[in-house]
C-alpha positions in Angstrom: 0.0 0.0 0.0 1.4 3.4 -0.9 0.2 6.5 1.1 1.2 10.2 1.3 1.1 11.7 4.9 1.6 15.4 5.5 3.9 16.6 8.8 1.6 19.1 10.8 2.4 21.0 13.3 5.0 19.8 16.2 6.1 17.2 13.5 2.4 15.3 13.8 2.0 12.5 11.3 -1.6 11.0 10.6 -1.5 7.5 9.4 -4.5 6.4 7.0 -7.2 5.0 8.9 -7.2 1.5 6.9 -3.9 1.0 8.0 -4.5 2.0 11.6 -7.2 -0.6 11.2 -5.3 -2.8 9.5 -2.9 -3.4 12.2 -4.6 -2.2 15.2 -2.7 0.9 16.0 -4.6 3.0 18.7 -4.0 6.3 20.0 -1.2 6.0 22.6 0.5 3.3 21.1 4.5 3.3 20.6 6.8 3.2 17.8 10.4 2.7 17.3 11.9 5.2 14.5 14.8 4.0 12.6 16.5 6.4 10.3 17.9 4.2 7.3 19.7 7.1 5.7 16.4 8.9 4.8 14.3 6.0 4.6 12.3 5.8 8.0 10.9 2.5 9.1 8.4 2.7 12.2 8.1 -0.6 14.1 5.6 -1.0 16.9 7.3 -1.0 20.4 6.0 -4.1 22.3 5.3 -3.3 26.0 7.9 -4.9 28.1 5.8 -5.5 31.2 3.5 -8.1 29.5 6.1 -9.9 27.9 7.9 -10.1 31.1 5.2 -11.4 33.0 4.3 -14.2 30.3 8.2 -15.2 30.6 7.8 -15.6 34.7 4.7 -17.3 34.1 6.1 -19.7 31.8 9.5 -20.2 34.1 7.1 -20.9 37.2 5.3 -23.3 35.6 8.3 -25.3 34.3 9.7 -25.0 37.7 6.4 -26.2 39.1 6.1 -23.3 41.8 2.7 -22.0 43.0 2.6 -18.0 42.9 3.1 -18.3 46.9 6.2 -20.6 46.5 7.5 -17.9 43.8 6.7 -14.9 45.9 8.2 -16.4 49.2 11.3 -17.1 47.1 11.5 -13.8 45.9 11.2 -12.0 49.1 13.8 -14.4 50.4 16.0 -13.5 47.6 15.4 -9.6 48.1 16.0 -10.0 51.8 19.3 -12.1 51.4 20.4 -9.3 48.4 20.0 -6.7 51.0 22.0 -8.4 53.8 24.8 -8.6 51.8 24.6 -5.2 50.0 24.0 -3.5 53.5 27.3 -5.7 54.9 29.3 -4.4 51.8 28.0 -0.6 52.6 29.1 -1.0 56.0 32.5 -2.6 55.4 33.5 0.2 53.3 
């Protein structure tokens, strides 16, 4: 598809409605702009939090941990980390 867009005040570009509909682009979506020597490529930025949450859930299931066990282990790791780093700070 070829489309012509115009740069408006403050650098705003409006994507054609059919492209927004085709790709599910909604107000507030974020894109990464790559400048390939004057050729601009827009790629959608995938939110990291949902992707990270899926990865954590996959790892939790593979390890056979309940959510309670996972949270308990995270708390223990956090406490251990702070103990070790607080000891390092006191020694310095």
